N, C-alpha and C positions, 0 to 999 in steps of 0.2 A: 779267202776271202778279207780284206788285210784288216788289224784293228789297227787303231790312231792309238796307242798306249805307244809313245815318243818319248826318247830320251836322245839329248842334245847334248854334245860335250864341247870345248874345242879347248886349245892348246898355243901361244906363244913363245918359239924358241928358236936360239941361233944355237945353230951346230958347225961346228967346222965344217964337216963332210959338206955338208946342204946348204949352210949355210943359216939367213932369214926366210923362215917360213913362220905359218898359218896356220895350223891339222883342226878343221872340225867333224865332226862324226854324229850323224842319224843310226839306232836305233831302233828298228821296232820288228815286231812279227809279222807277219800273211802264213795264213793257215798256220801252222807246225811247219815251220821259216822261218830262223832268224836271219834278218837279215841288216846287214853295219853298211854302209856308204860313207864314203872319207871325202874328206876334199881336204887339197892340198893346195896354197899360193905360196909360192916362191921368187923376195925381192931378186934382181936380178942388182950384182952386186958393184958394176956400174954401168948407171944407169947412162952419160952420155954415147959407150958403146953398143946401148939398145936398139939392136933395130926394128921391135915392134913399139906400136902405137902406144902398149903399158907396160909399164914399170916392171913387171913380175909375168909368169904365167902358172894356169889351173889345171891341175890334174885333180880327176877323182877316180875312185875305184869304186867299187862293190863286191862287200862276197856277204856268201846266203851257207845259211848253216843250219842239216836239221836240229833239232830241238831232242829227238827222240836218239838222234847216235850223239848226245854228250852221255857222260856219264859222272850219276846217273842223268837217266831221260826225264825230259823238263816237257809240261805244258805252257803253251801258249796263254797263260793268267791272266783278264780284262781288267786289271785294274791300273789306281795311280801309281806307282812305284814300284812296279812290276817289270821295269826293266832300269837297273844306272848304271851309266856310263862315267869315268872317272879317265884322263890319261896320267900314266907315271910321270914324277917329277922330271923329266927327263926329255918327256913328250913324244917316247920312238913307242913305246907299250899302251895296247886300251884294254884296258879291263870291264865287262862290263856281266852286272850281280845280275843274274833270273834270280828273282824274285817269286815262290812255288805257296801254295792254299798251306805246304807243309810243309816249314823251315828247314827241317832234318834234310829235305832236297834244293832244295836251292845253288844253285851251281855260278861258277866263275867260271868266263869266259875269257885266254887274253889272246888278242893277238897283236903282231907287228905292223906297224900301221906306214913303216916310211913306204912311200912309191917310189 
């Protein structure tokens, strides 16, 4: 059963290799799994050469991580603020804080989000 404790974060960035992009990440738990779904919108640099009807492309990827496999292991906590997500300043790394009832076992999960 999936819990609807959801954290959403987004960042707009301009990277030399990627160009203009927007990353949006949805983080939630389902049973004993942490699920991260990342959406990337990338705008084409030369719109006049674009074959598509829209001047951007969309990609998304889902990453599933067992909460028990994290060190220390975590449980899915059913409360507001149980999951917090934030992108790094350069927008390429996502940090997810998994709050627990015992603050000593709160975990941070890092994910490189370039698709």
